[in-house]
NUBA-741347 format. One record per atom (N, C-alpha, C, O): residue in one letter; y, x, z; atom name. Coordinates in steps of 0.05 Angstrom, whole numbers, padded with zeros to 5 digits. Example, Ala and Ser with C-alpha at 12.3 -4.5 7.8 and 13.67 -1.06 7.14 Angstrom:
2
REC   code       yy       xx       zz   site
REC      a   -00114    00264    00156      N
REC      a   -00090    00246    00156     CA
REC      a   -00066    00264    00156      C
REC      a   -00066    00285    00169      O
REC      s   -00045    00257    00142      N
REC      s   -00021    00273    00143     CA
REC      s    00001    00258    00157      C
REC      s    00023    00268    00161      O
***
This chain:
148
REC   code       yy       xx       zz   site
REC      x   -00217   -00367    00085      N
REC      x   -00217   -00347    00075     CA
REC      x   -00243   -00351    00059      C
REC      x   -00265   -00360    00068      O
REC      x   -00234   -00340    00019      N
REC      x   -00249   -00332    00008     CA
REC      x   -00258   -00316   -00015      C
REC      x   -00239   -00301   -00023      O
REC      x   -00283   -00313   -00029      N
REC      x   -00289   -00293   -00039     CA
REC      x   -00286   -00270   -00041      C
REC      x   -00296   -00250   -00032      O
REC      x   -00258   -00282   -00065      N
REC      x   -00240   -00255   -00069     CA
REC      x   -00224   -00250   -00043      C
REC      x   -00217   -00226   -00047      O
REC      x   -00217   -00255   -00027      N
REC      x   -00204   -00257   -00002     CA
REC      x   -00219   -00226    00012      C
REC      x   -00213   -00203    00018      O
REC      x   -00238   -00243    00012      N
REC      x   -00261   -00215    00028     CA
REC      x   -00271   -00188    00012      C
REC      x   -00284   -00169    00021      O
REC      x   -00263   -00192   -00009      N
REC      x   -00271   -00169   -00033     CA
REC      x   -00251   -00153   -00035      C
REC      x   -00253   -00129   -00037      O
REC      x   -00226   -00170   -00034      N
REC      x   -00202   -00145   -00032     CA
REC      x   -00197   -00136    00002      C
REC      x   -00181   -00118    00007      O
REC      x   -00213   -00152    00025      N
REC      x   -00197   -00133    00045     CA
REC      x   -00224   -00108    00045      C
REC      x   -00218   -00085    00052      O
REC      x   -00248   -00115    00039      N
REC      x   -00274   -00092    00038     CA
REC      x   -00255   -00069    00017      C
REC      x   -00253   -00046    00026      O
REC      x   -00246   -00074   -00001      N
REC      x   -00241   -00053   -00017     CA
REC      x   -00213   -00031   -00006      C
REC      x   -00214   -00007   -00006      O
REC      x   -00196   -00045    00001      N
REC      x   -00176   -00041    00008     CA
REC      x   -00173   -00023    00040      C
REC      x   -00156   -00008    00050      O
REC      x   -00203   -00036    00049      N
REC      x   -00202   -00025    00075     CA
REC      x   -00221    00014    00067      C
REC      x   -00220    00036    00078      O
REC      x   -00231    00005    00052      N
REC      x   -00255    00024    00045     CA
REC      x   -00236    00049    00031      C
REC      x   -00238    00073    00037      O
REC      x   -00222    00039    00017      N
REC      x   -00204    00061    00005     CA
REC      x   -00180    00072    00030      C
REC      x   -00170    00094    00031      O
REC      x   -00176    00058    00040      N
REC      x   -00154    00061    00067     CA
REC      x   -00161    00080    00082      C
REC      x   -00151    00102    00086      O
REC      x   -00189    00067    00094      N
REC      x   -00201    00088    00106     CA
REC      x   -00213    00112    00104      C
REC      x   -00217    00128    00122      O
REC      x   -00220    00116    00075      N
REC      x   -00225    00141    00074     CA
REC      x   -00198    00157    00066      C
REC      x   -00198    00180    00076      O
REC      x   -00179    00152    00054      N
REC      x   -00152    00157    00050     CA
REC      x   -00143    00177    00080      C
REC      x   -00136    00201    00081      O
REC      x   -00147    00157    00102      N
REC      x   -00138    00166    00126     CA
REC      x   -00154    00191    00132      C
REC      x   -00144    00212    00141      O
REC      x   -00181    00186    00125      N
REC      x   -00196    00213    00134     CA
REC      x   -00190    00243    00131      C
REC      x   -00191    00262    00146      O
REC      x   -00183    00238    00098      N
REC      x   -00169    00260    00082     CA
REC      x   -00144    00269    00098      C
REC      x   -00140    00292    00106      O
REC      x   -00130    00249    00099      N
REC      x   -00106    00267    00111     CA
REC      x   -00106    00266    00135      C
REC      x   -00086    00279    00142      O
REC      x   -00120    00254    00158      N
REC      x   -00112    00261    00188     CA
REC      x   -00132    00282    00195      C
REC      x   -00129    00301    00211      O
REC      x   -00161    00276    00177      N
REC      x   -00178    00295    00187     CA
REC      x   -00193    00321    00173      C
REC      x   -00208    00336    00184      O
REC      x   -00182    00320    00144      N
REC      x   -00193    00337    00128     CA
REC      x   -00158    00357    00126      C
REC      x   -00154    00381    00130      O
REC      x   -00148    00345    00123      N
REC      x   -00123    00350    00117     CA
REC      x   -00105    00372    00139      C
REC      x   -00089    00391    00139      O
REC      x   -00121    00353    00155      N
REC      x   -00108    00355    00196     CA
REC      x   -00065    00355    00193      C
REC      x   -00048    00370    00203      O
REC      x   -00064    00338    00183      N
REC      x   -00044    00320    00190     CA
REC      x   -00040    00310    00211      C
REC      x   -00058    00302    00225      O
REC      x   -00003    00307    00223      N
REC      x    00003    00291    00242     CA
REC      x    00009    00264    00229      C
REC      x    00015    00258    00206      O
REC      x    00003    00247    00257      N
REC      x    00013    00218    00245     CA
REC      x    00034    00207    00228      C
REC      x    00030    00189    00212      O
REC      x    00058    00220    00232      N
REC      x    00080    00212    00220     CA
REC      x    00080    00225    00197      C
REC      x    00093    00214    00179      O
REC      x    00069    00246    00192      N
REC      x    00068    00268    00158     CA
REC      x    00050    00239    00152      C
REC      x    00063    00220    00144      O
REC      x    00023    00237    00154      N
REC      x    00006    00219    00140     CA
REC      x    00027    00196    00134      C
REC      x    00041    00196    00114      O
REC      x    00027    00175    00154      N
REC      x    00055    00159    00132     CA
REC      x    00067    00164    00112      C
REC      x    00064    00153    00090      O
REC      x    00087    00184    00119      N
REC      x    00104    00189    00103     CA
REC      x    00090    00194    00072      C
REC      x    00098    00187    00050      O
REC      x    00063    00209    00080      N
REC      x    00060    00219    00050     CA
REC      x    00042    00200    00034      C
REC      x    00043    00193    00010      O
REC      x    00021    00191    00055      N
REC      x   -00001    00163    00040     CA
REC      x    00017    00150    00055      C
REC      x    00016    00155    00079      O
REC      x    00034    00135    00049      N
REC      x    00034    00102    00057     CA
REC      x    00014    00084    00040      C
REC      x    00009    00061    00047      O
REC      x    00007    00092    00023      N
REC      x   -00014    00061    00014     CA
REC      x   -00031    00057    00039      C
REC      x   -00031    00035    00050      O
REC      x   -00043    00075    00046      N
REC      x   -00067    00069    00072     CA
REC      x   -00054    00056    00096      C
REC      x   -00069    00042    00110      O
REC      x   -00023    00059    00104      N
REC      x   -00020    00038    00124     CA
REC      x   -00020    00014    00109      C
REC      x   -00033   -00006    00116      O
REC      x   -00003    00014    00084      N
REC      x    00002   -00014    00067     CA
REC      x   -00016   -00026    00070      C
REC      x   -00013   -00047    00081      O
REC      x   -00045   -00018    00064      N
REC      x   -00068   -00035    00056     CA
REC      x   -00080   -00037    00084      C
REC      x   -00095   -00056    00085      O
REC      x   -00078   -00026    00103      N
REC      x   -00087   -00035    00133     CA
REC      x   -00068   -00069    00134      C
REC      x   -00077   -00090    00140      O
REC      x   -00047   -00065    00127      N
REC      x   -00027   -00082    00139     CA
REC      x   -00027   -00110    00119      C
REC      x   -00015   -00131    00123      O
REC      x   -00044   -00104    00099      N
REC      x   -00051   -00124    00076     CA
REC      x   -00071   -00133    00087      C
REC      x   -00065   -00155    00097      O
REC      x   -00097   -00126    00092      N
REC      x   -00115   -00129    00110     CA
REC      x   -00108   -00146    00131      C
REC      x   -00124   -00163    00137      O
REC      x   -00087   -00145    00144      N
REC      x   -00093   -00162    00169     CA
REC      x   -00077   -00182    00167      C
REC      x   -00076   -00199    00184      O
REC      x   -00056   -00181    00135      N
REC      x   -00054   -00210    00130     CA
REC      x   -00066   -00224    00113      C
REC      x   -00063   -00248    00111      O
REC      x   -00080   -00212    00101      N
REC      x   -00106   -00230    00088     CA
REC      x   -00122   -00252    00110      C
REC      x   -00127   -00276    00110      O
REC      x   -00127   -00228    00130      N
REC      x   -00141   -00239    00157     CA
REC      x   -00133   -00275    00162      C
REC      x   -00147   -00295    00161      O
REC      x   -00108   -00270    00169      N
REC      x   -00088   -00286    00184     CA
REC      x   -00080   -00310    00166      C
REC      x   -00074   -00332    00175      O
REC      x   -00081   -00301    00131      N
REC      x   -00080   -00324    00112     CA
REC      x   -00057   -00344    00117      C
REC      x   -00055   -00368    00113      O
REC      x   -00041   -00324    00129      N
REC      x   -00005   -00329    00135     CA
REC      x    00003   -00328    00108      C
REC      x   -00007   -00308    00097      O
REC      x    00016   -00340    00094      N
REC      x    00026   -00333    00055     CA
REC      x    00053   -00324    00072      C
REC      x    00061   -00308    00054      O
REC      x    00066   -00323    00084      N
REC      x    00098   -00303    00080     CA
REC      x    00092   -00276    00088      C
REC      x    00104   -00257    00079      O
REC      x    00063   -00274    00114      N
REC      x    00067   -00245    00122     CA
REC      x    00043   -00229    00091      C
REC      x    00042   -00205    00086      O
REC      x    00032   -00244    00080      N
REC      x    00010   -00233    00061     CA
REC      x    00038   -00239    00030      C
REC      x    00028   -00236    00008      O
REC      x    00062   -00245    00031      N
REC      x    00087   -00243    00015     CA
REC      x    00093   -00223    00023      C
REC      x    00091   -00203    00008      O
REC      x    00105   -00220    00052      N
REC      x    00117   -00194    00048     CA
REC      x    00105   -00167    00047      C
REC      x    00116   -00146    00056      O
REC      x    00080   -00169    00033      N
REC      x    00059   -00139    00030     CA
REC      x    00065   -00138   -00004      C
REC      x    00055   -00121   -00019      O
REC      x    00079   -00154   -00011      N
REC      x    00078   -00151   -00046     CA
REC      x    00097   -00128   -00047      C
REC      x    00090   -00109   -00061      O
REC      x    00122   -00128   -00034      N
REC      x    00143   -00099   -00043     CA
REC      x    00122   -00079   -00037      C
REC      x    00124   -00059   -00052      O
REC      x    00105   -00076   -00023      N
REC      x    00102   -00052   -00015     CA
REC      x    00072   -00037   -00030      C
REC      x    00067   -00013   -00033      O
REC      x    00052   -00067   -00039      N
REC      x    00038   -00063   -00057     CA
REC      x    00045   -00055   -00086      C
REC      x    00033   -00040   -00102      O
REC      x    00069   -00071   -00091      N
REC      x    00077   -00058   -00120     CA
REC      x    00096   -00028   -00117      C
REC      x    00089   -00010   -00131      O
REC      x    00112   -00026   -00103      N
REC      x    00117    00005   -00097     CA
REC      x    00096    00023   -00098      C
REC      x    00089    00034   -00119      O
REC      x    00086    00026   -00076      N
REC      x    00061    00047   -00078     CA
REC      x    00031    00042   -00087      C
REC      x    00015    00061   -00088      O
REC      x    00024    00019   -00092      N
REC      x    00000    00019   -00107     CA
REC      x    00003    00016   -00144      C
REC      x   -00010    00029   -00160      O
REC      x    00025   -00004   -00150      N
REC      x    00029   -00002   -00182     CA
REC      x    00045    00033   -00187      C
REC      x    00046    00049   -00206      O
REC      x    00056    00032   -00160      N
REC      x    00080    00055   -00173     CA
REC      x    00059    00076   -00172      C
REC      x    00059    00089   -00193      O
REC      x    00038    00085   -00153      N
REC      x    00022    00101   -00154     CA
REC      x    00011    00106   -00180      C
REC      x    00010    00128   -00190      O
REC      x    00004    00083   -00191      N
REC      x   -00003    00088   -00217     CA
REC      x    00006    00094   -00246      C
REC      x   -00006    00097   -00268      O
REC      x    00036    00094   -00236      N
REC      x    00053    00113   -00255     CA
REC      x    00059    00133   -00255      C
REC      x    00068    00145   -00275      O
REC      x    00055    00148   -00221      N
REC      x    00061    00168   -00224     CA
REC      x    00037    00192   -00221      C
REC      x    00041    00213   -00233      O
REC      x    00015    00187   -00208      N
REC      x   -00013    00206   -00205     CA
REC      x   -00020    00214   -00237      C
REC      x   -00011    00203   -00257      O
REC      x   -00034    00229   -00235      N
REC      x   -00052    00233   -00257     CA
REC      x   -00083    00212   -00253      C
REC      x   -00085    00192   -00239      O
REC      x   -00101    00224   -00268      N
REC      x   -00123    00207   -00272     CA
REC      x   -00152    00227   -00266      C
REC      x   -00173    00219   -00275      O
REC      x   -00150    00248   -00252      N
REC      x   -00173    00273   -00262     CA
REC      x   -00166    00287   -00224      C
REC      x   -00149    00293   -00208      O
REC      x   -00198    00287   -00231      N
REC      x   -00208    00307   -00201     CA
REC      x   -00195    00294   -00179      C
REC      x   -00186    00272   -00186      O
REC      x   -00189    00302   -00150      N
REC      x   -00185    00285   -00133     CA
REC      x   -00169    00260   -00130      C
REC      x   -00171    00242   -00113      O
REC      x   -00151    00264   -00153      N
REC      x   -00140    00239   -00158     CA
REC      x   -00145    00215   -00161      C
REC      x   -00136    00194   -00151      O
REC      x   -00169    00223   -00182      N
REC      x   -00186    00193   -00190     CA
REC      x   -00192    00172   -00169      C
REC      x   -00191    00148   -00171      O
REC      x   -00200    00187   -00146      N
REC      x   -00197    00154   -00113     CA
REC      x   -00186    00143   -00112      C
REC      x   -00188    00119   -00108      O
REC      x   -00161    00166   -00117      N
REC      x   -00132    00142   -00112     CA
REC      x   -00112    00126   -00122      C
REC      x   -00094    00110   -00115      O
REC      x   -00124    00137   -00143      N
REC      x   -00115    00115   -00176     CA
REC      x   -00136    00097   -00171      C
REC      x   -00129    00078   -00158      O
REC      x   -00165    00097   -00179      N
REC      x   -00174    00063   -00160     CA
REC      x   -00163    00055   -00133      C
REC      x   -00170    00034   -00124      O
REC      x   -00150    00067   -00122      N
REC      x   -00136    00054   -00098     CA
REC      x   -00114    00042   -00102      C
REC      x   -00109    00020   -00092      O
REC      x   -00097    00053   -00118      N
REC      x   -00074    00047   -00127     CA
REC      x   -00087    00016   -00145      C
REC      x   -00081   -00007   -00139      O
REC      x   -00102    00022   -00164      N
REC      x   -00108   -00007   -00175     CA
REC      x   -00111   -00027   -00165      C
REC      x   -00099   -00047   -00172      O
REC      x   -00132   -00028   -00139      N
REC      x   -00133   -00048   -00125     CA
REC      x   -00111   -00057   -00109      C
REC      x   -00110   -00081   -00105      O
REC      x   -00095   -00042   -00099      N
REC      x   -00072   -00049   -00084     CA
REC      x   -00060   -00067   -00105      C
REC      x   -00050   -00089   -00099      O
REC      x   -00059   -00055   -00137      N
REC      x   -00046   -00084   -00149     CA
REC      x   -00063   -00102   -00155      C
REC      x   -00053   -00122   -00145      O
REC      x   -00082   -00109   -00165      N
REC      x   -00098   -00134   -00164     CA
REC      x   -00102   -00143   -00141      C
REC      x   -00116   -00163   -00142      O
REC      x   -00095   -00135   -00115      N
REC      x   -00086   -00149   -00093     CA
REC      x   -00059   -00158   -00098      C
REC      x   -00060   -00181   -00104      O
REC      x   -00039   -00151   -00098      N
REC      x   -00017   -00162   -00105     CA
REC      x   -00006   -00185   -00122      C
REC      x    00011   -00202   -00120      O
REC      x   -00026   -00176   -00145      N
REC      x   -00032   -00204   -00164     CA
REC      x   -00046   -00225   -00154      C
REC      x   -00037   -00248   -00156      O
REC      x   -00065   -00221   -00145      N
REC      x   -00085   -00241   -00130     CA
REC      x   -00059   -00258   -00106      C
REC      x   -00055   -00282   -00105      O
REC      x   -00046   -00239   -00090      N
REC      x   -00024   -00265   -00071     CA
REC      x   -00009   -00270   -00082      C
REC      x   -00001   -00294   -00081      O
REC      x    00003   -00256   -00097      N
REC      x    00031   -00280   -00116     CA
REC      x    00017   -00303   -00129      C
REC      x    00019   -00327   -00127      O
REC      x    00003   -00286   -00145      N
REC      x   -00012   -00315   -00158     CA
REC      x   -00024   -00340   -00148      C
REC      x   -00029   -00360   -00160      O
REC      x   -00028   -00335   -00128      N
REC      x   -00043   -00364   -00104     CA
REC      x   -00023   -00378   -00099      C
REC      x   -00018   -00402   -00106      O
REC      x   -00003   -00356   -00080      N
REC      x    00018   -00371   -00073     CA
REC      x    00019   -00383   -00092      C
REC      x    00000   -00396   -00097      O
REC      x    00044   -00382   -00113      N
REC      x    00046   -00395   -00135     CA
REC      x    00033   -00416   -00149      C
REC      x    00047   -00433   -00160      O
REC      x    00004   -00417   -00151      N
REC      x   -00016   -00438   -00150     CA
REC      x   -00007   -00452   -00132      C
REC      x    00007   -00473   -00136      O
REC      x   -00014   -00442   -00105      N
REC      x   -00013   -00466   -00086     CA
REC      x    00026   -00483   -00082      C
REC      x    00034   -00503   -00070      O
REC      x    00035   -00467   -00094      N
REC      x    00066   -00486   -00098     CA
REC      x    00078   -00482   -00072      C
REC      x    00094   -00498   -00063      O
REC      x    00069   -00457   -00057      N
REC      x    00078   -00450   -00039     CA
REC      x    00114   -00426   -00040      C
REC      x    00115   -00403   -00030      O
REC      x    00137   -00439   -00052      N
REC      x    00161   -00424   -00061     CA
REC      x    00172   -00403   -00036      C
REC      x    00172   -00378   -00033      O
REC      x    00183   -00432   -00015      N
REC      x    00199   -00419   -00004     CA
REC      x    00176   -00394    00020      C
REC      x    00190   -00378    00033      O
REC      x    00149   -00392    00024      N
REC      x    00131   -00370    00034     CA
REC      x    00139   -00355    00024      C
REC      x    00150   -00337    00037      O
REC      x    00136   -00354   -00012      N
REC      x    00144   -00330   -00029     CA
REC      x    00169   -00313   -00028      C
REC      x    00170   -00289   -00032      O
REC      x    00187   -00328   -00022      N
REC      x    00216   -00319   -00025     CA
REC      x    00219   -00306    00009      C
REC      x    00236   -00289    00016      O
REC      x    00204   -00315    00020      N
REC      x    00213   -00303    00050     CA
REC      x    00204   -00277    00058      C
REC      x    00214   -00257    00068      O
REC      x    00173   -00289    00046      N
REC      x    00158   -00263    00047     CA
REC      x    00168   -00244    00035      C
REC      x    00175   -00225    00050      O
REC      x    00175   -00238    00000      N
REC      x    00196   -00221   -00019     CA
REC      x    00215   -00213    00002      C
REC      x    00219   -00191    00012      O
REC      x    00225   -00234    00008      N
REC      x    00254   -00218    00030     CA
REC      x    00248   -00203    00048      C
REC      x    00258   -00181    00053      O
REC      x    00223   -00216    00063      N
REC      x    00211   -00195    00088     CA
REC      x    00210   -00169    00082      C
REC      x    00226   -00151    00088      O
REC      x    00187   -00167    00068      N
REC      x    00180   -00146    00047     CA
REC      x    00202   -00121    00047      C
REC      x    00203   -00100    00060      O
REC      x    00219   -00134    00023      N
REC      x    00236   -00111    00008     CA
REC      x    00258   -00104    00034      C
REC      x    00270   -00083    00035      O
REC      x    00259   -00125    00054      N
REC      x    00281   -00108    00072     CA
REC      x    00269   -00087    00103      C
REC      x    00280   -00071    00117      O
REC      x    00243   -00099    00101      N
REC      x    00234   -00072    00109     CA
REC      x    00233   -00049    00098      C
REC      x    00237   -00028    00111      O
REC      x    00223   -00050    00059      N
REC      x    00214   -00031    00053     CA
REC      x    00242   -00018    00045      C
REC      x    00234    00006    00046      O
REC      x    00269   -00016    00039      N
REC      x    00289   -00006    00036     CA
REC      x    00294    00021    00052      C
REC      x    00296    00043    00042      O
REC      x    00296    00014    00081      N
REC      x    00304    00030    00102     CA
REC      x    00287    00053    00098      C
REC      x    00292    00076    00090      O
REC      x    00261    00038    00106      N
REC      x    00231    00057    00105     CA
REC      x    00232    00083    00075      C
REC      x    00228    00107    00079      O
REC      x    00237    00071    00051      N
REC      x    00235    00093    00031     CA
REC      x    00257    00109    00038      C
REC      x    00251    00133    00034      O
REC      x    00288    00104    00051      N
REC      x    00316    00121    00055     CA
REC      x    00297    00139    00078      C
REC      x    00292    00161    00069      O
REC      x    00290    00136    00093      N
REC      x    00276    00153    00119     CA
REC      x    00260    00172    00105      C
REC      x    00261    00196    00108      O
REC      x    00245    00159    00090      N
REC      x    00216    00170    00071     CA
REC      x    00227    00196    00053      C
REC      x    00212    00213    00042      O
REC      x    00249    00194    00052      N
REC      x    00262    00210    00018     CA
REC      x    00268    00233    00044      C
REC      x    00259    00256    00045      O
REC      x    00286    00222    00064      N
REC      x    00292    00240    00083     CA
REC      x    00275    00254    00087      C
REC      x    00278    00275    00075      O
REC      x    00253    00252    00101      N
REC      x    00234    00259    00112     CA
REC      x    00213    00285    00093      C
REC      x    00209    00309    00098      O
REC      x    00208    00275    00080      N
REC      x    00187    00289    00052     CA
REC      x    00214    00309    00043      C
REC      x    00208    00332    00039      O
REC      x    00242    00303    00039      N
REC      x    00254    00322    00037     CA
REC      x    00261    00351    00054      C
REC      x    00273    00372    00050      O
REC      x    00252    00342    00067      N
REC      x    00260    00371    00095     CA
REC      x    00237    00384    00093      C
REC      x    00238    00409    00092      O
REC      x    00208    00369    00093      N
REC      x    00172    00374    00090     CA
REC      x    00175    00375    00064      C
REC      x    00174    00352    00055      O
REC      x    00180    00395    00042      N
REC      x    00174    00405    00021     CA
REC      x    00144    00405    00021      C
REC      x    00131    00388    00008      O
REC      x    00129    00433    00040      N
REC      x    00096    00439    00040     CA
REC      x    00082    00410    00032      C
REC      x    00069    00408    00011      O
REC      x    00085    00389    00048      N
REC      x    00075    00359    00047     CA
REC      x    00069    00357    00021      C
REC      x    00046    00353    00013      O
REC      x    00094    00359    00002      N
REC      x    00091    00342   -00024     CA
REC      x    00082    00361   -00044      C
REC      x    00081    00355   -00068      O
REC      x    00073    00387   -00034      N
REC      x    00054    00411   -00044     CA
REC      x    00026    00406   -00052      C
REC      x    00013    00413   -00071      O
REC      x    00021    00389   -00028      N
REC      x   -00002    00371   -00015     CA
REC      x   -00022    00356   -00039      C
REC      x   -00046    00359   -00044      O
REC      x    00003    00339   -00052      N
REC      x   -00003    00323   -00076     CA
REC      x   -00001    00336   -00108      C
REC      x   -00005    00328   -00131      O
REC      x    00006    00362   -00096      N
REC      x    00019    00374   -00128     CA
REC      x    00047    00366   -00133      C
REC      x    00053    00377   -00154      O
REC      x    00060    00357   -00128      N
REC      x    00086    00340   -00125     CA
REC      x    00113    00372   -00109      C
REC      x    00113    00389   -00091      O
REC      x    00131    00363   -00132      N
REC      x    00155    00385   -00110     CA
REC      x    00183    00372   -00128      C
REC      x    00206    00379   -00123      O
***
């Protein structure tokens, strides 16, 4: 594990821990509502585990999630008030996915890249379908983020 891995682990861990505390303790959400509303944190915890494992397929399997929730979050949320910390977390997720994809390509591990991306996408699609259904039946959760 190199210095960049360690920095990404620390940053993702700090942001995920803060968001988890915010949603579970301060906002008093149940675990399922937390996962559905703040998928970034579980994604960051997963990427930490994959970075520690140093297994390329697993690392690449987080790429669709990091792109959708990390980079996508940059496009959805504003840059004011309490969202500033979330946006810095989204930047961290975006930097992490760029790092994972670039190091895999640099190592010419294209099979690991393809397998990981396929695994991640195959897990993300049904999750997103369930998440959309869950949040449409719980609009009060979206109001917490200023979205409706």
